[in-house]
C-alpha positions as CSV (number, residue, x, y, z in Angstrom):
1,M,0.0,0.0,0.0
2,K,2.9,2.4,0.7
3,K,4.0,2.0,-2.9
4,A,0.6,2.8,-4.2
5,L,0.4,5.9,-2.0
6,A,3.9,7.0,-3.2
7,T,2.9,6.4,-6.9
8,A,-0.2,8.5,-6.5
9,G,1.8,11.2,-4.8
10,V,4.3,11.3,-7.6
11,I,1.6,11.6,-10.3
12,L,-0.2,14.4,-8.4
13,L,3.0,16.2,-7.8
14,A,4.0,15.9,-11.5
15,S,0.6,17.4,-12.4
16,Q,1.3,20.4,-10.2
17,V,4.6,21.2,-11.8
18,H,2.8,22.2,-15.0
19,A,0.0,24.1,-13.2
20,Q,-0.4,27.6,-12.0
21,S,0.7,27.2,-8.3
22,S,1.1,29.0,-5.1
23,V,3.1,28.2,-2.0
24,Q,2.7,29.6,1.5
25,I,5.2,29.4,4.4
26,Q,3.7,30.0,7.8
27,G,3.9,28.8,11.4
28,T,3.5,29.6,15.1
29,I,6.1,30.2,17.9
30,D,5.3,30.0,21.6
31,A,7.7,30.5,24.5
32,G,7.4,31.1,28.3
33,M,8.1,30.1,31.9
34,T,6.0,27.7,33.9
35,A,6.0,27.1,37.7
36,I,4.7,23.8,38.9
37,S,3.5,23.1,42.5
38,N,4.3,19.4,42.6
39,E,6.2,17.5,40.0
40,G,7.3,14.1,41.4
41,G,7.0,15.6,44.9
42,Q,9.1,18.7,44.1
43,R,8.4,22.2,43.1
44,A,9.7,23.0,39.6
45,A,10.2,26.0,37.3
46,V,10.9,25.4,33.7
47,S,11.4,27.3,30.5
48,D,9.3,25.5,27.9
49,S,7.7,26.3,24.6
50,G,4.9,25.2,22.3
51,I,2.3,25.4,25.1
52,A,-0.3,28.0,24.0
53,A,0.3,26.9,20.4
54,P,2.8,24.3,19.1
55,N,6.0,25.6,17.4
56,L,5.3,24.9,13.8
57,L,6.8,25.5,10.4
58,E,4.5,24.8,7.5
59,F,4.9,24.7,3.7
60,R,1.5,24.4,2.0
61,G,0.4,25.1,-1.6
62,A,-2.1,24.5,-4.3
63,G,-1.9,24.3,-8.1
64,D,-4.8,24.8,-10.5
65,I,-5.2,21.9,-12.9
66,G,-8.5,23.1,-14.4
67,G,-12.1,22.5,-14.1
68,G,-12.1,24.1,-10.6
69,T,-9.7,21.4,-9.3
70,K,-6.5,22.0,-7.5
71,V,-3.6,19.8,-6.4
72,V,-2.8,20.5,-2.8
73,F,0.1,19.7,-0.5
74,D,0.9,20.3,3.2
75,L,4.2,19.7,4.9
76,L,4.0,20.6,8.6
77,S,6.9,20.3,11.1
78,Q,7.0,20.8,14.9
79,F,10.2,21.8,16.7
80,D,11.5,22.7,20.1
81,L,12.3,26.4,20.4
82,G,15.0,25.9,23.0
83,S,17.1,23.5,21.0
84,G,15.7,23.8,17.5
85,A,15.4,20.0,17.4
86,S,12.4,18.4,15.5
87,L,9.6,16.9,17.6
88,P,8.7,14.4,18.7
89,G,12.2,13.0,17.9
90,P,15.2,13.3,15.6
91,G,14.6,12.9,11.9
92,L,10.8,13.4,12.2
93,I,10.8,16.7,10.3
94,F,7.3,16.4,8.9
95,N,5.8,14.3,11.5
96,R,2.9,16.6,12.0
97,T,1.6,16.5,8.4
98,A,2.9,15.3,5.1
99,L,0.1,15.0,2.5
100,I,-0.8,15.5,-1.1
101,G,-4.2,15.5,-2.8
102,V,-6.9,17.2,-4.9
103,S,-9.4,19.7,-3.8
104,N,-12.5,21.0,-5.6
105,D,-15.1,23.5,-4.2
106,R,-17.9,21.4,-5.6
107,W,-16.7,17.8,-4.9
108,G,-14.6,18.2,-1.8
109,R,-11.0,17.3,-0.8
110,L,-9.1,14.0,-1.1
111,T,-5.7,13.6,0.4
112,L,-3.0,10.9,0.9
113,G,-0.2,10.7,3.5
114,N,0.3,11.4,7.2
115,Q,-2.6,13.5,8.6
116,Y,-4.9,14.3,11.5
117,D,-8.0,12.3,12.2
118,F,-11.4,13.8,12.7
119,M,-11.2,14.0,16.6
120,T,-8.8,16.9,15.8
121,D,-10.5,18.3,12.7
122,S,-14.2,18.2,13.8
123,L,-13.7,19.1,17.4
124,A,-10.5,21.0,18.0
125,D,-10.1,22.8,14.7
126,A,-13.8,23.6,14.7
127,G,-13.4,25.5,17.9
128,V,-15.6,23.5,20.2
129,E,-12.6,22.5,22.4
130,A,-11.3,25.4,24.6
131,G,-7.6,24.3,24.3
132,V,-7.3,25.6,20.8
133,V,-8.9,28.9,21.7
134,F,-7.1,29.8,24.9
135,G,-6.0,26.8,27.1
136,G,-3.3,25.3,24.9
137,L,-1.5,22.0,25.6
138,Y,-2.1,22.1,29.3
139,N,-5.9,22.1,28.7
140,F,-6.0,18.8,26.8
141,R,-6.7,15.6,28.5
142,Q,-4.4,13.6,30.9
143,G,-4.8,12.6,34.5
144,P,-4.6,9.5,36.7
145,F,-5.1,7.3,33.7
146,T,-1.8,5.7,32.8
147,G,-3.6,2.4,32.7
148,L,-5.0,3.3,29.3
149,A,-1.5,2.2,28.3
150,I,-1.5,3.8,24.8
151,P,1.4,2.4,22.8
152,G,4.0,4.9,21.7
153,N,2.4,7.5,24.0
154,P,4.9,9.5,26.2
155,T,2.9,9.0,29.4
156,G,0.5,6.3,28.4
157,A,-2.4,8.8,28.5
158,F,-1.1,12.0,27.0
159,D,-3.9,13.7,24.9
160,F,-5.7,10.4,25.3
161,D,-8.9,11.5,23.4
162,R,-6.8,12.8,20.4
163,V,-8.6,16.1,20.3
164,G,-5.3,17.9,20.8
165,G,-3.7,16.6,17.7
166,G,-1.0,14.7,19.6
167,S,-1.4,11.7,17.2
168,R,-1.6,11.5,13.4
169,V,-2.5,8.7,11.0
170,P,0.2,7.6,8.7
171,D,-0.4,5.9,5.3
172,S,-4.0,7.3,5.3
173,V,-6.6,8.3,2.7
174,K,-8.9,11.1,3.8
175,Y,-12.0,12.6,2.2
176,T,-13.7,15.8,3.4
177,S,-16.9,17.0,1.8
178,P,-17.6,20.7,0.7
179,V,-19.8,22.7,3.0
180,I,-23.4,22.4,2.0
181,A,-26.1,24.5,3.8
182,G,-23.7,24.6,6.8
183,F,-23.0,20.8,6.9
184,S,-19.8,19.1,6.1
185,A,-18.5,15.6,6.8
186,G,-15.5,13.3,6.2
187,A,-14.0,9.9,6.4
188,M,-10.5,8.5,6.8
189,Y,-8.8,5.1,6.5
190,G,-5.3,4.4,7.7
191,F,-3.7,1.3,6.1
192,G,-2.1,-1.2,8.6
193,N,0.3,-2.5,5.9
194,Q,-0.1,-6.0,7.4
195,G,0.3,-8.6,4.7
196,G,-2.7,-11.0,4.6
197,D,-4.7,-9.1,7.2
198,F,-6.4,-6.0,5.9
199,S,-7.8,-5.0,9.3
200,A,-4.7,-5.4,11.5
201,N,-3.0,-2.2,12.6
202,S,-5.6,-0.1,10.6
203,T,-7.3,3.2,11.5
204,V,-10.9,4.4,10.7
205,S,-12.2,7.9,11.4
206,F,-15.3,9.9,10.7
207,G,-16.4,13.4,11.3
208,A,-19.3,15.8,10.7
209,N,-19.8,19.5,11.4
210,Y,-22.6,22.1,11.2
211,V,-22.2,25.8,11.3
212,H,-25.1,28.3,11.3
213,G,-24.4,31.9,12.3
214,A,-23.1,31.9,15.9
215,L,-23.7,28.1,16.4
216,G,-21.0,25.5,15.6
217,V,-21.5,21.8,16.2
218,G,-18.9,18.9,15.7
219,L,-19.1,15.1,16.0
220,A,-16.1,12.7,15.6
221,Y,-15.1,9.0,15.8
222,V,-11.7,7.2,15.4
223,E,-10.5,3.7,16.1
224,V,-6.8,3.0,16.0
225,K,-5.5,-0.6,16.2
226,Y,-2.1,-1.2,17.6
227,P,0.3,-4.2,16.9
228,E,0.9,-4.4,20.7
229,F,-2.8,-5.3,21.3
230,N,-4.1,-8.7,20.1
231,N,-1.8,-8.7,17.0
232,G,-3.2,-5.5,15.7
233,H,-6.9,-6.2,16.1
234,D,-7.5,-4.1,19.3
235,G,-6.6,-0.6,20.1
236,L,-8.0,2.8,21.2
237,R,-11.5,3.9,20.3
238,N,-12.5,7.5,20.6
239,W,-15.7,9.4,19.9
240,G,-17.1,12.8,20.9
241,G,-19.2,15.7,20.2
242,G,-19.3,19.4,21.1
243,A,-20.8,22.7,20.4
244,K,-20.0,26.4,20.6
245,Y,-22.2,29.5,20.6
246,A,-21.2,33.1,20.4
247,F,-23.2,35.7,22.4
248,G,-21.7,38.9,21.2
249,T,-18.2,39.0,22.7
250,V,-18.7,35.9,24.7
251,T,-18.3,32.4,23.2
252,L,-19.5,29.3,25.3
253,N,-18.3,25.8,24.5
254,L,-19.4,22.3,25.6
255,L,-17.4,19.1,24.8
256,Y,-17.9,15.4,25.6
257,T,-15.4,12.6,24.7
258,N,-15.3,8.9,25.4
259,T,-12.0,7.0,25.1
260,R,-11.8,3.2,25.4
261,N,-8.9,0.7,25.2
262,T,-10.6,-2.2,23.4
263,F,-7.8,-4.6,24.6
264,N,-7.8,-4.1,28.4
265,G,-11.2,-2.4,28.8
266,A,-10.0,0.8,30.3
267,Q,-12.3,3.7,29.6
268,V,-12.4,7.5,30.3
269,N,-15.4,9.8,29.9
270,V,-14.7,13.6,29.7
271,V,-17.0,16.6,30.0
272,E,-15.7,20.1,29.4
273,V,-17.6,23.4,29.7
274,G,-15.9,26.8,29.1
275,A,-16.3,30.4,28.1
276,Y,-14.1,32.9,26.2
277,Y,-14.7,36.7,26.6
278,R,-13.2,39.1,24.2
279,V,-13.1,42.0,26.6
280,S,-11.7,44.5,24.0
281,T,-9.5,44.5,20.9
282,A,-6.5,44.1,23.2
283,W,-7.8,41.9,26.0
284,A,-9.4,38.5,26.3
285,W,-10.1,36.0,29.1
286,G,-11.0,32.4,28.9
287,A,-11.8,29.7,31.5
288,D,-13.1,26.1,31.6
289,Y,-13.9,23.2,33.8
290,E,-13.2,19.6,32.9
291,Y,-14.3,16.4,34.6
292,M,-12.5,13.2,33.7
293,K,-13.9,9.9,35.0
294,G,-12.3,6.4,34.6
295,N,-14.0,3.1,34.8
296,A,-13.3,0.1,37.2
297,T,-10.3,-1.0,35.1
298,L,-8.8,2.4,35.9
299,N,-9.7,2.0,39.7
300,D,-12.6,4.4,39.1
301,N,-10.1,7.3,39.3
302,A,-11.3,10.7,38.4
303,A,-10.0,14.2,38.0
304,H,-11.4,17.7,38.1
305,Q,-9.4,20.4,36.2
306,L,-9.8,24.2,36.1
307,T,-8.0,26.4,33.5
308,S,-7.9,30.2,33.2
309,T,-6.0,32.3,30.7
310,L,-5.7,36.0,30.4
311,Q,-4.4,37.3,27.0
312,Y,-3.2,40.6,25.8
313,F,-2.9,41.1,22.0
314,F,-0.1,43.3,20.7
315,S,-1.4,42.7,17.2
316,K,-3.7,40.3,15.5
317,H,-1.0,37.6,15.4
318,T,1.0,38.3,18.6
319,S,-0.1,38.0,22.2
320,A,1.2,37.7,25.8
321,Y,-0.7,35.6,28.3
322,V,-0.9,34.4,31.9
323,E,-2.3,30.9,32.4
324,T,-3.2,28.9,35.5
325,V,-4.2,25.2,35.7
326,Y,-5.4,23.3,38.7
327,Q,-6.1,19.5,38.7
328,Y,-7.5,17.5,41.6
329,A,-7.5,13.7,41.3
330,H,-9.3,11.1,43.4
331,G,-9.6,7.4,43.6
332,A,-7.3,4.5,44.6
333,G,-3.8,5.8,44.3
334,A,-4.8,8.6,42.0
335,H,-2.1,11.2,41.3
336,A,-2.8,14.5,39.4
337,W,-1.0,14.9,36.1
338,I,-1.6,17.9,33.9
339,N,-1.4,17.3,30.2
340,G,1.9,18.6,28.6
341,L,4.1,17.7,31.6
342,L,5.9,14.8,29.9
343,S,8.9,13.8,32.0
344,P,8.5,10.3,33.6
345,N,8.3,11.9,37.0
346,S,5.9,14.7,36.0
347,A,2.9,13.4,37.9
348,S,2.2,14.9,41.3
349,S,3.1,12.9,44.3
350,G,-0.3,13.6,45.7
351,P,-3.9,14.3,44.5
352,S,-3.4,17.8,43.4
353,Q,-1.2,19.7,41.0
354,F,-1.1,23.5,40.1
355,L,0.8,25.4,37.5
356,T,1.2,29.0,36.5
357,R,2.6,30.1,33.2
358,I,3.6,33.4,31.6
359,G,4.3,33.3,27.9
360,V,4.2,34.9,24.5
361,T,3.0,33.5,21.2
362,T,3.0,34.7,17.6
363,A,1.9,33.5,14.2
364,F,3.5,34.3,10.8
């Protein structure tokens, strides 16, 4: 299947060479200081980056090939601002996105490559998740749920519902419909590349959105199968839905997600409710509350989390901010663990964890 995708990519790229094309270079940069109340039993202060927004460098473009159809490509790289190294590891320069495809305003968009599933597209990118609007990496899901045991995950539960875009789908084919009367939908299939077993190690995802004036609604589903679980026939199943509504300068959001490990039965339900208030052209404030509840496989552990962010905009693309996050965990042996704290000893030694951050972010 990899050969087929590569061949399709070469054909599409060759078509673009002869077309009228445009290329954009863009990205985001975030830097700041974070103070943590309890990280492995100790107070900590760190200089970190990519929190309010990931540090990204993107090359994207489109070439008109006639009939209202364009060849599109997107190469997206994430990096650590402190060292300049690619993330999540050396040599993974376009680990965020590497795709090519075709797009037509009437028929939709079809892409091939390494790309996001619809938990990110239909929930986060649609703005029904507060983390994208003001909370950043710390606002996405983690907690006393390492028993989810997600393979290749830095903590076993980092961004476990995949809304934050912490995981992509390699070797995938993705279709997104045009917007018709406010509705749009899409489907994705990620090939497992397992000879003689089409289902093993595969990924399936679906999404749908509706926008009407101040209202936005999103629904999403994804199931990722891992070779570590039942020879690639079990994995992580996520689904969720959310909505946002703007009342003038205030936007309210509501989000629900369900995450289940189909191999060991671990499951977490999440409810998030938040508000974002654009006080003036320069000032904005956002806050949200999350409740995360694990099932018996996860010792019925649960966590409450509060996030608050005050932003000052120097311009449309550059802002400074102060963010605070508090998480309280309860249950048998539950330790608070705010998302984005990725060291092996980053969990709190007790049931609560608090952090404060001052940072600046810009887009170009």
